[in-house]
MOPAC internal coordinates of N, CA, C and O (Angstrom, degrees):
PM7 1SCF
backbone

  N    0.0000 0     0.00 0     0.00 0    0    0    0
  C    1.4365 1     0.00 0     0.00 0    1    0    0
  C    1.5212 1   108.25 1     0.00 0    2    1    0
  O    1.2310 1   121.05 1   -44.37 1    3    2    1
  N    1.2915 1   115.60 1   135.63 1    3    2    1
  C    1.4560 1   120.66 1   178.88 1    5    3    2
  C    1.5244 1   109.81 1   -89.21 1    6    5    3
  O    1.2310 1   121.40 1   -38.60 1    7    6    5
  N    1.2863 1   114.92 1   141.40 1    7    6    5
  C    1.4565 1   120.49 1   178.09 1    9    7    6
  C    1.5206 1   107.60 1  -110.58 1   10    9    7
  O    1.2310 1   121.44 1   -63.86 1   11   10    9
  N    1.3311 1   114.85 1   116.14 1   11   10    9
  C    1.4635 1   119.20 1  -179.80 1   13   11   10
  C    1.5129 1   110.10 1   -88.69 1   14   13   11
  O    1.2310 1   121.09 1   -45.67 1   15   14   13
  N    1.3033 1   115.51 1   134.33 1   15   14   13
  C    1.4590 1   120.21 1   178.12 1   17   15   14
  C    1.5180 1   109.25 1   -97.11 1   18   17   15
  O    1.2310 1   121.32 1   -44.66 1   19   18   17
  N    1.2985 1   115.07 1   135.34 1   19   18   17
  C    1.4584 1   121.58 1   175.85 1   21   19   18
  C    1.5141 1   107.82 1  -117.68 1   22   21   19
  O    1.2310 1   120.39 1   -48.97 1   23   22   21
  N    1.2738 1   116.85 1   131.03 1   23   22   21
  C    1.4575 1   119.97 1   178.23 1   25   23   22
  C    1.5211 1   108.69 1   -89.80 1   26   25   23
  O    1.2310 1   121.03 1   -56.59 1   27   26   25
  N    1.3179 1   115.64 1   123.41 1   27   26   25
  C    1.4562 1   121.34 1  -178.56 1   29   27   26
  C    1.5194 1   109.62 1  -117.04 1   30   29   27
  O    1.2310 1   121.03 1   -43.13 1   31   30   29
  N    1.2876 1   115.64 1   136.87 1   31   30   29
  C    1.4565 1   120.94 1   171.49 1   33   31   30
  C    1.5182 1   105.80 1  -126.24 1   34   33   31
  O    1.2310 1   120.81 1   -63.19 1   35   34   33
  N    1.3192 1   116.05 1   116.81 1   35   34   33
  C    1.4603 1   119.26 1  -176.61 1   37   35   34
  C    1.5219 1   110.51 1   -96.66 1   38   37   35
  O    1.2310 1   119.83 1   -10.45 1   39   38   37
  N    1.3236 1   117.93 1   169.55 1   39   38   37
  C    1.4651 1   121.08 1  -175.94 1   41   39   38
  C    1.5179 1   114.27 1   -64.58 1   42   41   39
  O    1.2310 1   119.76 1   164.37 1   43   42   41
  N    1.3155 1   118.06 1   -15.63 1   43   42   41
  C    1.4602 1   120.01 1   179.91 1   45   43   42
  C    1.5154 1   112.45 1   -84.32 1   46   45   43
  O    1.2310 1   120.45 1   172.63 1   47   46   45
  N    1.3026 1   116.74 1    -7.37 1   47   46   45
  C    1.4469 1   119.39 1  -179.05 1   49   47   46
  C    1.5194 1   113.33 1    92.15 1   50   49   47
  O    1.2310 1   119.97 1  -178.69 1   51   50   49
  N    1.3430 1   117.66 1     1.31 1   51   50   49
  C    1.4569 1   119.29 1   176.06 1   53   51   50
  C    1.5145 1   108.16 1   -70.45 1   54   53   51
  O    1.2310 1   120.20 1   -45.23 1   55   54   53
  N    1.2784 1   117.22 1   134.77 1   55   54   53
  C    1.4515 1   120.39 1   174.72 1   57   55   54
  C    1.5179 1   107.26 1  -121.45 1   58   57   55
  O    1.2310 1   121.03 1   -51.17 1   59   58   57
  N    1.2963 1   115.64 1   128.83 1   59   58   57
  C    1.4484 1   118.68 1   175.36 1   61   59   58
  C    1.5099 1   108.52 1  -158.43 1   62   61   59
  O    1.2310 1   120.97 1   -22.57 1   63   62   61
  N    1.2682 1   115.76 1   157.43 1   63   62   61
  C    1.4537 1   120.20 1   174.83 1   65   63   62
  C    1.5095 1   107.66 1   -95.79 1   66   65   63
  O    1.2310 1   121.36 1   -48.26 1   67   66   65
  N    1.2971 1   114.99 1   131.74 1   67   66   65
  C    1.4505 1   120.02 1   179.50 1   69   67   66
  C    1.5130 1   108.99 1  -106.98 1   70   69   67
  O    1.2310 1   120.54 1   -49.29 1   71   70   69
  N    1.2912 1   116.58 1   130.71 1   71   70   69
  C    1.4439 1   122.61 1   178.75 1   73   71   70
  C    1.5194 1   108.38 1  -113.26 1   74   73   71
  O    1.2310 1   121.76 1   -17.92 1   75   74   73
  N    1.2858 1   114.23 1   162.08 1   75   74   73
  C    1.4613 1   117.79 1   177.07 1   77   75   74
  C    1.5243 1   109.90 1   -55.57 1   78   77   75
  O    1.2310 1   120.93 1   137.96 1   79   78   77
  N    1.3084 1   115.82 1   -42.04 1   79   78   77
  C    1.4568 1   121.69 1   173.34 1   81   79   78
  C    1.5182 1   106.66 1  -116.14 1   82   81   79
  O    1.2310 1   120.58 1   -73.18 1   83   82   81
  N    1.3046 1   116.49 1   106.82 1   83   82   81
  C    1.4557 1   121.91 1  -173.08 1   85   83   82
  C    1.5304 1   110.00 1   -71.48 1   86   85   83
  O    1.2310 1   120.31 1   -43.25 1   87   86   85
  N    1.3108 1   117.02 1   136.75 1   87   86   85
  C    1.4596 1   120.40 1  -179.95 1   89   87   86
  C    1.5235 1   109.93 1   -82.24 1   90   89   87
  O    1.2310 1   121.19 1   -20.30 1   91   90   89
  N    1.3071 1   115.34 1   159.70 1   91   90   89
  C    1.4546 1   119.88 1   178.90 1   93   91   90
  C    1.5226 1   111.26 1   -66.36 1   94   93   91
  O    1.2310 1   119.96 1   149.60 1   95   94   93
  N    1.3051 1   117.68 1   -30.40 1   95   94   93
  C    1.4598 1   120.63 1   177.63 1   97   95   94
  C    1.5201 1   110.22 1   -62.71 1   98   97   95
  O    1.2310 1   120.63 1   135.87 1   99   98   97
  N    1.3113 1   116.41 1   -44.13 1   99   98   97
  C    1.4630 1   120.11 1   179.34 1  101   99   98
  C    1.5201 1   110.76 1   -65.79 1  102  101   99
  O    1.2310 1   120.39 1   138.43 1  103  102  101
  N    1.3226 1   116.86 1   -41.57 1  103  102  101
  C    1.4617 1   120.06 1   178.02 1  105  103  102
  C    1.5234 1   110.53 1   -62.42 1  106  105  103
  O    1.2310 1   120.46 1   140.08 1  107  106  105
  N    1.3194 1   116.72 1   -39.92 1  107  106  105
  C    1.4581 1   121.08 1   179.36 1  109  107  106
  C    1.5282 1   110.48 1   -64.81 1  110  109  107
  O    1.2310 1   120.30 1   136.76 1  111  110  109
  N    1.3183 1   117.04 1   -43.24 1  111  110  109
  C    1.4613 1   120.90 1   178.86 1  113  111  110
  C    1.5229 1   110.94 1   -63.17 1  114  113  111
  O    1.2310 1   120.29 1   137.80 1  115  114  113
  N    1.3120 1   117.06 1   -42.20 1  115  114  113
  C    1.4611 1   121.14 1   178.96 1  117  115  114
  C    1.5243 1   110.46 1   -64.95 1  118  117  115
  O    1.2310 1   120.33 1   138.64 1  119  118  117
  N    1.3254 1   116.97 1   -41.36 1  119  118  117
  C    1.4637 1   121.08 1   177.51 1  121  119  118
  C    1.5274 1   110.26 1   -61.76 1  122  121  119
  O    1.2310 1   120.21 1   139.15 1  123  122  121
  N    1.3198 1   117.21 1   -40.85 1  123  122  121
  C    1.4633 1   120.75 1   177.87 1  125  123  122
  C    1.5312 1   111.18 1   -63.79 1  126  125  123
  O    1.2310 1   120.19 1   141.38 1  127  126  125
  N    1.3229 1   117.25 1   -38.62 1  127  126  125
  C    1.4676 1   120.92 1   178.30 1  129  127  126
  C    1.5259 1   111.24 1   -66.67 1  130  129  127
  O    1.2310 1   120.62 1   137.50 1  131  130  129
  N    1.3286 1   116.43 1   -42.50 1  131  130  129
  C    1.4674 1   120.36 1   178.39 1  133  131  130
  C    1.5287 1   109.86 1   -64.85 1  134  133  131
  O    1.2310 1   120.41 1   136.53 1  135  134  133
  N    1.3227 1   116.82 1   -43.47 1  135  134  133
  C    1.4659 1   121.28 1   178.74 1  137  135  134
  C    1.5217 1   110.69 1   -59.29 1  138  137  135
  O    1.2310 1   120.44 1   133.77 1  139  138  137
  N    1.3261 1   116.77 1   -46.23 1  139  138  137
  C    1.4652 1   120.95 1   179.70 1  141  139  138
  C    1.5280 1   111.23 1   -61.12 1  142  141  139
  O    1.2310 1   120.55 1   139.03 1  143  142  141
  N    1.3288 1   116.56 1   -40.97 1  143  142  141
  C    1.4641 1   121.18 1  -179.28 1  145  143  142
  C    1.5288 1   110.45 1   -66.60 1  146  145  143
  O    1.2310 1   119.94 1   136.14 1  147  146  145
  N    1.3229 1   117.72 1   -43.86 1  147  146  145
  C    1.4667 1   121.59 1   179.06 1  149  147  146
  C    1.5312 1   109.58 1   -61.73 1  150  149  147
  O    1.2310 1   120.42 1   133.07 1  151  150  149
  N    1.3245 1   116.80 1   -46.93 1  151  150  149
  C    1.4666 1   120.24 1  -179.94 1  153  151  150
  C    1.5271 1   111.41 1   -63.32 1  154  153  151
  O    1.2310 1   120.36 1   141.87 1  155  154  153
  N    1.3194 1   116.93 1   -38.13 1  155  154  153
  C    1.4628 1   121.56 1   178.52 1  157  155  154
  C    1.5295 1   110.88 1   -62.08 1  158  157  155
  O    1.2310 1   120.54 1   134.38 1  159  158  157
  N    1.3265 1   116.58 1   -45.62 1  159  158  157
  C    1.4638 1   120.76 1   179.21 1  161  159  158
  C    1.5258 1   110.04 1   -64.01 1  162  161  159
  O    1.2310 1   120.38 1   138.05 1  163  162  161
  N    1.3230 1   116.88 1   -41.95 1  163  162  161
  C    1.4623 1   120.80 1   179.61 1  165  163  162
  C    1.5325 1   110.66 1   -63.38 1  166  165  163
  O    1.2310 1   120.52 1   137.49 1  167  166  165
  N    1.3257 1   116.61 1   -42.51 1  167  166  165
  C    1.4679 1   120.16 1   179.96 1  169  167  166
  C    1.5187 1   112.02 1   -61.57 1  170  169  167
  O    1.2310 1   120.41 1   148.63 1  171  170  169
  N    1.3094 1   116.83 1   -31.37 1  171  170  169
  C    1.4622 1   120.46 1  -177.41 1  173  171  170
  C    1.5234 1   112.87 1   -77.12 1  174  173  171
  O    1.2310 1   119.98 1   168.25 1  175  174  173
  N    1.3151 1   117.65 1   -11.75 1  175  174  173
  C    1.4689 1   120.83 1   179.27 1  177  175  174
  C    1.5248 1   109.16 1   -70.52 1  178  177  175
  O    1.2310 1   121.02 1   -45.52 1  179  178  177
  N    1.3102 1   115.66 1   134.48 1  179  178  177
  C    1.4641 1   121.41 1  -174.48 1  181  179  178
  C    1.5291 1   113.09 1   -60.21 1  182  181  179
  O    1.2310 1   120.22 1   140.15 1  183  182  181
  N    1.3280 1   117.19 1   -39.85 1  183  182  181
  C    1.4634 1   119.87 1  -174.51 1  185  183  182
  C    1.5258 1   113.70 1   -92.19 1  186  185  183
  O    1.2310 1   119.58 1  -177.06 1  187  186  185
  N    1.3094 1   118.41 1     2.94 1  187  186  185
  C    1.4580 1   121.18 1  -175.60 1  189  187  186
  C    1.5296 1   111.07 1   -69.78 1  190  189  187
  O    1.2310 1   121.12 1   -50.18 1  191  190  189
  N    1.3257 1   115.47 1   129.82 1  191  190  189
  C    1.4620 1   120.81 1   173.87 1  193  191  190
  C    1.5275 1   106.86 1   -83.49 1  194  193  191
  O    1.2310 1   121.04 1   -88.83 1  195  194  193
  N    1.3272 1   115.62 1    91.17 1  195  194  193
  C    1.4622 1   122.04 1  -172.02 1  197  195  194
  C    1.5258 1   111.60 1   -60.40 1  198  197  195
  O    1.2310 1   119.75 1   148.21 1  199  198  197
  N    1.3294 1   118.08 1   -31.79 1  199  198  197
  C    1.4641 1   120.56 1  -179.37 1  201  199  198
  C    1.5254 1   111.82 1   -65.68 1  202  201  199
  O    1.2310 1   119.70 1   159.46 1  203  202  201
  N    1.3238 1   118.19 1   -20.54 1  203  202  201
  C    1.4709 1   121.97 1   179.15 1  205  203  202
  C    1.5256 1   112.43 1  -100.31 1  206  205  203
  O    1.2310 1   120.45 1  -178.77 1  207  206  205
  N    1.3197 1   116.74 1     1.23 1  207  206  205
  C    1.4698 1   121.04 1  -175.89 1  209  207  206
  C    1.5259 1   110.67 1   -70.81 1  210  209  207
  O    1.2310 1   121.16 1   -60.55 1  211  210  209
  N    1.3085 1   115.39 1   119.45 1  211  210  209
  C    1.4673 1   123.02 1   175.77 1  213  211  210
  C    1.5174 1   107.82 1  -155.64 1  214  213  211
  O    1.2310 1   120.83 1    -9.11 1  215  214  213
  N    1.3075 1   116.02 1   170.89 1  215  214  213
  C    1.4595 1   120.15 1  -179.43 1  217  215  214
  C    1.5270 1   112.34 1   -66.42 1  218  217  215
  O    1.2310 1   119.86 1   161.01 1  219  218  217
  N    1.3231 1   117.87 1   -18.99 1  219  218  217
  C    1.4653 1   121.10 1  -178.52 1  221  219  218
  C    1.5220 1   113.19 1   -98.85 1  222  221  219
  O    1.2310 1   120.25 1   176.73 1  223  222  221
  N    1.3328 1   117.13 1    -3.27 1  223  222  221
  C    1.4619 1   121.12 1  -176.48 1  225  223  222
  C    1.5217 1   111.54 1   -72.00 1  226  225  223
  O    1.2310 1   121.45 1   -38.74 1  227  226  225
  N    1.3307 1   114.83 1   141.26 1  227  226  225
  C    1.4600 1   120.61 1   174.07 1  229  227  226
  C    1.5233 1   108.67 1   -91.64 1  230  229  227
  O    1.2310 1   120.51 1   -16.09 1  231  230  229
  N    1.3283 1   116.63 1   163.91 1  231  230  229
  C    1.4579 1   120.04 1   177.38 1  233  231  230
  C    1.5335 1   110.06 1   -61.15 1  234  233  231
  O    1.2310 1   120.63 1   142.97 1  235  234  233
  N    1.3195 1   116.40 1   -37.03 1  235  234  233
  C    1.4598 1   120.77 1   179.06 1  237  235  234
  C    1.5303 1   110.93 1   -61.34 1  238  237  235
  O    1.2310 1   120.31 1   134.87 1  239  238  237
  N    1.3323 1   117.01 1   -45.13 1  239  238  237
  C    1.4614 1   121.10 1   178.32 1  241  239  238
  C    1.5318 1   111.96 1   -62.59 1  242  241  239
  O    1.2310 1   120.86 1   150.79 1  243  242  241
  N    1.3372 1   115.97 1   -29.21 1  243  242  241
  C    1.4618 1   120.48 1  -179.48 1  245  243  242
  C    1.5313 1   112.45 1   -85.01 1  246  245  243
  O    1.2310 1   120.46 1   177.48 1  247  246  245
  N    1.3381 1   116.72 1    -2.52 1  247  246  245
  C    1.4535 1   121.03 1   176.56 1  249  247  246
  C    1.5184 1   115.29 1    94.51 1  250  249  247
  O    1.2310 1   120.14 1  -166.63 1  251  250  249
  N    1.3340 1   117.34 1    13.37 1  251  250  249
  C    1.4613 1   120.92 1  -179.94 1  253  251  250
  C    1.5293 1   110.09 1   -94.60 1  254  253  251
  O    1.2310 1   120.74 1   -44.34 1  255  254  253
  N    1.3408 1   116.18 1   135.66 1  255  254  253
  C    1.4594 1   118.92 1   169.87 1  257  255  254
  C    1.5322 1   107.34 1   -85.77 1  258  257  255
  O    1.2310 1   119.96 1     3.91 1  259  258  257
  N    1.3208 1   117.68 1  -176.09 1  259  258  257
  C    1.4702 1   119.95 1  -174.42 1  261  259  258
  C    1.5249 1   112.45 1   -63.63 1  262  261  259
  O    1.2310 1   119.84 1   140.21 1  263  262  261
  N    1.3255 1   117.91 1   -39.79 1  263  262  261
  C    1.4606 1   120.51 1   178.77 1  265  263  262
  C    1.5265 1   110.83 1   -66.07 1  266  265  263
  O    1.2310 1   120.38 1   138.22 1  267  266  265
  N    1.3093 1   116.88 1   -41.78 1  267  266  265
  C    1.4654 1   120.39 1   178.51 1  269  267  266
  C    1.5308 1   111.29 1   -66.54 1  270  269  267
  O    1.2310 1   120.51 1   148.97 1  271  270  269
  N    1.3229 1   116.64 1   -31.03 1  271  270  269
  C    1.4618 1   120.34 1   174.72 1  273  271  270
  C    1.5200 1   111.18 1   -63.47 1  274  273  271
  O    1.2310 1   120.82 1   137.22 1  275  274  273
  N    1.3374 1   116.04 1   -42.78 1  275  274  273
  C    1.4693 1   121.00 1   177.06 1  277  275  274
  C    1.5294 1   109.57 1   -63.91 1  278  277  275
  O    1.2310 1   120.38 1   136.55 1  279  278  277
  N    1.3206 1   116.87 1   -43.45 1  279  278  277
  C    1.4618 1   120.80 1   178.11 1  281  279  278
  C    1.5253 1   111.44 1   -61.45 1  282  281  279
  O    1.2310 1   120.39 1   144.56 1  283  282  281
  N    1.3222 1   116.86 1   -35.44 1  283  282  281
  C    1.4649 1   120.62 1   178.41 1  285  283  282
  C    1.5257 1   110.53 1   -66.19 1  286  285  283
  O    1.2310 1   120.14 1   138.59 1  287  286  285
  N    1.3236 1   117.34 1   -41.41 1  287  286  285
  C    1.4622 1   120.91 1   177.80 1  289  287  286
  C    1.5349 1   109.86 1   -63.00 1  290  289  287
  O    1.2310 1   120.37 1   138.54 1  291  290  289
  N    1.3302 1   116.89 1   -41.46 1  291  290  289
  C    1.4685 1   120.73 1   177.90 1  293  291  290
  C    1.5303 1   110.09 1   -63.34 1  294  293  291
  O    1.2310 1   120.10 1   138.36 1  295  294  293
  N    1.3185 1   117.41 1   -41.64 1  295  294  293
  C    1.4668 1   121.13 1   178.02 1  297  295  294
  C    1.5317 1   110.73 1   -62.65 1  298  297  295
  O    1.2310 1   120.29 1   140.82 1  299  298  297
  N    1.3204 1   117.05 1   -39.18 1  299  298  297
  C    1.4678 1   120.69 1   177.22 1  301  299  298
  C    1.5199 1   110.55 1   -65.01 1  302  301  299
  O    1.2310 1   120.32 1   136.99 1  303  302  301
  N    1.3405 1   116.99 1   -43.01 1  303  302  301
  C    1.4628 1   120.47 1   177.58 1  305  303  302
  C    1.5285 1   110.54 1   -58.52 1  306  305  303
  O    1.2310 1   120.49 1   136.25 1  307  306  305
  N    1.3111 1   116.66 1   -43.75 1  307  306  305
  C    1.4614 1   120.57 1   179.80 1  309  307  306
  C    1.5186 1   111.40 1   -64.08 1  310  309  307
  O    1.2310 1   120.14 1   138.72 1  311  310  309
  N    1.3196 1   117.34 1   -41.28 1  311  310  309
  C    1.4571 1   120.91 1  -179.24 1  313  311  310
  C    1.5208 1   112.82 1   -70.83 1  314  313  311
  O    1.2310 1   120.35 1   146.60 1  315  314  313
  N    1.3211 1   116.94 1   -33.40 1  315  314  313
  C    1.4618 1   119.64 1   178.43 1  317  315  314
  C    1.5221 1   112.05 1   -84.57 1  318  317  315
  O    1.2310 1   120.11 1   160.82 1  319  318  317
  N    1.3166 1   117.39 1   -19.18 1  319  318  317
  C    1.4540 1   120.88 1   175.90 1  321  319  318
  C    1.5155 1   115.33 1    84.91 1  322  321  319
  O    1.2310 1   119.73 1  -156.66 1  323  322  321
  N    1.3161 1   118.12 1    23.34 1  323  322  321
  C    1.4637 1   121.17 1   174.89 1  325  323  322
  C    1.5194 1   110.09 1  -155.13 1  326  325  323
  O    1.2310 1   121.52 1   -20.58 1  327  326  325
  N    1.3300 1   114.69 1   159.42 1  327  326  325
  C    1.4629 1   121.45 1   177.64 1  329  327  326
  C    1.5171 1   108.87 1   -97.72 1  330  329  327
  O    1.2310 1   121.58 1   -36.34 1  331  330  329
  N    1.3289 1   114.57 1   143.66 1  331  330  329
  C    1.4588 1   119.09 1   176.02 1  333  331  330
  C    1.5206 1   108.11 1  -103.26 1  334  333  331
  O    1.2310 1   120.75 1   -15.85 1  335  334  333
  N    1.3267 1   116.18 1   164.15 1  335  334  333
  C    1.4593 1   120.62 1  -179.36 1  337  335  334
  C    1.5264 1   109.84 1   -67.64 1  338  337  335
  O    1.2310 1   120.82 1   -34.17 1  339  338  337
  N    1.3266 1   116.04 1   145.83 1  339  338  337
  C    1.4562 1   121.94 1  -177.43 1  341  339  338
  C    1.5292 1   112.41 1   -56.91 1  342  341  339
  O    1.2310 1   120.47 1   140.30 1  343  342  341
  N    1.3372 1   116.71 1   -39.70 1  343  342  341
  C    1.4650 1   120.56 1  -178.81 1  345  343  342
  C    1.5245 1   110.73 1   -61.27 1  346  345  343
  O    1.2310 1   120.91 1   139.42 1  347  346  345
  N    1.3254 1   115.87 1   -40.58 1  347  346  345
  C    1.4608 1   119.28 1  -179.92 1  349  347  346
  C    1.5226 1   111.04 1   -74.02 1  350  349  347
  O    1.2310 1   120.40 1   143.68 1  351  350  349
  N    1.3149 1   116.84 1   -36.32 1  351  350  349
  C    1.4615 1   120.61 1   178.15 1  353  351  350
  C    1.5282 1   110.71 1   -61.99 1  354  353  351
  O    1.2310 1   120.58 1   141.82 1  355  354  353
  N    1.3095 1   116.49 1   -38.18 1  355  354  353
  C    1.4610 1   120.75 1  -179.89 1  357  355  354
  C    1.5276 1   112.19 1   -67.79 1  358  357  355
  O    1.2310 1   119.86 1   152.89 1  359  358  357
  N    1.3075 1   117.87 1   -27.11 1  359  358  357
  C    1.4700 1   121.69 1   179.82 1  361  359  358
  C    1.5253 1   112.20 1   -78.12 1  362  361  359
  O    1.2310 1   119.74 1   162.53 1  363  362  361
  N    1.3109 1   118.11 1   -17.47 1  363  362  361
  C    1.4659 1   120.64 1  -177.21 1  365  363  362
  C    1.5202 1   109.31 1   -77.64 1  366  365  363
  O    1.2310 1   120.86 1   -67.17 1  367  366  365
  N    1.3278 1   115.97 1   112.83 1  367  366  365
  C    1.4618 1   120.15 1   176.67 1  369  367  366
  C    1.5243 1   111.38 1  -132.39 1  370  369  367
  O    1.2310 1   121.08 1  -162.35 1  371  370  369
  N    1.3193 1   115.54 1    17.65 1  371  370  369
  C    1.4572 1   119.95 1   178.50 1  373  371  370
  C    1.5122 1   111.47 1  -169.53 1  374  373  371
  O    1.2310 1   121.35 1    -3.21 1  375  374  373
  N    1.3101 1   115.01 1   176.79 1  375  374  373
  C    1.4567 1   121.79 1  -176.16 1  377  375  374
  C    1.5271 1   111.53 1   -64.46 1  378  377  375
  O    1.2310 1   119.84 1   134.78 1  379  378  377
  N    1.3131 1   117.90 1   -45.22 1  379  378  377
  C    1.4643 1   121.68 1  -178.22 1  381  379  378
  C    1.5117 1   113.04 1   -60.04 1  382  381  379
  O    1.2310 1   120.98 1   136.43 1  383  382  381
  N    1.3332 1   115.73 1   -43.57 1  383  382  381
  C    1.4613 1   119.56 1   178.11 1  385  383  382
  C    1.5210 1   111.07 1   -64.89 1  386  385  383
  O    1.2310 1   120.61 1   140.25 1  387  386  385
  N    1.3274 1   116.45 1   -39.75 1  387  386  385
  C    1.4691 1   120.13 1   179.11 1  389  387  386
  C    1.5253 1   110.63 1   -62.95 1  390  389  387
  O    1.2310 1   120.49 1   136.50 1  391  390  389
  N    1.3046 1   116.67 1   -43.50 1  391  390  389
  C    1.4684 1   120.75 1   178.98 1  393  391  390
  C    1.5256 1   109.96 1   -61.17 1  394  393  391
  O    1.2310 1   120.48 1   132.81 1  395  394  393
  N    1.3208 1   116.70 1   -47.19 1  395  394  393
  C    1.4687 1   120.86 1  -177.63 1  397  395  394
  C    1.5315 1   111.71 1   -61.12 1  398  397  395
  O    1.2310 1   120.49 1   133.46 1  399  398  397
  N    1.3247 1   116.67 1   -46.54 1  399  398  397
  C    1.4630 1   120.28 1  -177.44 1  401  399  398
  C    1.5224 1   111.12 1   -67.12 1  402  401  399
  O    1.2310 1   119.98 1   133.02 1  403  402  401
  N    1.3156 1   117.64 1   -46.98 1  403  402  401
  C    1.4629 1   119.63 1  -177.14 1  405  403  402
  C    1.5263 1   111.63 1   -71.07 1  406  405  403
  O    1.2310 1   119.91 1   148.57 1  407  406  405
  N    1.3160 1   117.78 1   -31.43 1  407  406  405
  C    1.4660 1   120.43 1   174.21 1  409  407  406
  C    1.5264 1   109.62 1   -62.35 1  410  409  407
  O    1.2310 1   120.58 1   134.50 1  411  410  409
  N    1.3205 1   116.50 1   -45.50 1  411  410  409
  C    1.4686 1   121.13 1   179.35 1  413  411  410
  C    1.5336 1   110.41 1   -57.56 1  414  413  411
  O    1.2310 1   120.38 1   135.19 1  415  414  413
  N    1.3165 1   116.87 1   -44.81 1  415  414  413
  C    1.4662 1   120.40 1  -179.15 1  417  415  414
  C    1.5274 1   112.23 1   -68.41 1  418  417  415
  O    1.2310 1   119.93 1   141.88 1  419  418  417
  N    1.3206 1   117.75 1   -38.12 1  419  418  417
  C    1.4666 1   120.60 1   177.98 1  421  419  418
  C    1.5261 1   109.74 1   -64.50 1  422  421  419
  O    1.2310 1   120.12 1   137.43 1  423  422  421
  N    1.3243 1   117.37 1   -42.57 1  423  422  421
  C    1.4716 1   121.18 1   177.99 1  425  423  422
  C    1.5246 1   109.87 1   -62.34 1  426  425  423
  O    1.2310 1   120.07 1   135.32 1  427  426  425
  N    1.3355 1   117.48 1   -44.68 1  427  426  425
  C    1.4645 1   120.67 1   178.68 1  429  427  426
  C    1.5202 1   111.22 1   -61.33 1  430  429  427
  O    1.2310 1   120.58 1   136.42 1  431  430  429
  N    1.3308 1   116.50 1   -43.58 1  431  430  429
  C    1.4597 1   119.91 1  -179.77 1  433  431  430
  C    1.5273 1   110.48 1   -64.23 1  434  433  431
  O    1.2310 1   120.02 1   137.40 1  435  434  433
  N    1.3114 1   117.56 1   -42.60 1  435  434  433
  C    1.4665 1   120.51 1   179.95 1  437  435  434
  C    1.5181 1   111.45 1   -67.14 1  438  437  435
  O    1.2310 1   119.64 1   141.86 1  439  438  437
  N    1.3250 1   118.29 1   -38.14 1  439  438  437
  C    1.4534 1   119.66 1   179.86 1  441  439  438
  C    1.5295 1   110.59 1   -70.35 1  442  441  439
  O    1.2310 1   120.19 1   146.89 1  443  442  441
  N    1.3219 1   117.25 1   -33.11 1  443  442  441
  C    1.4588 1   120.72 1   176.06 1  445  443  442
  C    1.5238 1   110.20 1   -67.38 1  446  445  443
  O    1.2310 1   120.39 1   140.69 1  447  446  445
  N    1.3394 1   116.86 1   -39.31 1  447  446  445
  C    1.4649 1   121.32 1   178.87 1  449  447  446
  C    1.5244 1   111.42 1   -64.33 1  450  449  447
  O    1.2310 1   120.22 1   143.05 1  451  450  449
  N    1.3251 1   117.19 1   -36.95 1  451  450  449
  C    1.4637 1   121.65 1  -179.73 1  453  451  450
  C    1.5188 1   110.34 1   -66.71 1  454  453  451
  O    1.2310 1   120.18 1   140.98 1  455  454  453
  N    1.3354 1   117.27 1   -39.02 1  455  454  453
  C    1.4612 1   121.22 1  -177.35 1  457  455  454
  C    1.5184 1   111.69 1   -68.53 1  458  457  455
  O    1.2310 1   120.03 1   152.10 1  459  458  457
  N    1.3202 1   117.55 1   -27.90 1  459  458  457
  C    1.4695 1   120.02 1  -175.86 1  461  459  458
  C    1.4825 1   112.48 1   -80.16 1  462  461  459
  O    1.2310 1   120.10 1   180.00 1  463  462  461

C-alpha cells in the first residue's frame, strides 16, 4: 500500500507532513511545537513566575489564582485558534495538562484536514 504525504501548513505556523499512518518522529515534533507554544504563552503572562515554568508546574506554582488559570486557558485557545470543550478546560490546572489537551486538539485538527 502506498502512503501519500500531504504537506499541511496550519494558521498557527506549525509545519509538518501528515501521512496516512503518522510516524512517531512526526508526533514527537508536533508535541515539541505544541509544548513550545504553550510555554511561550505562559511566559507572556504578566504574573507568571518564569523561573518556576516547567512542564510539571501547576498554575498555583506559577502564581496564578483560579481566575487567572481560566484566563490562561482562554489565552491558549486564542493562540492555538480553536476552543476546547469546557470539561477539558476545567481539568487544566498546570502546564502538563495544557500541553496534553492542546496537543490532542492539534492532532485532531490535522487529521481532519488530511481527510478533507
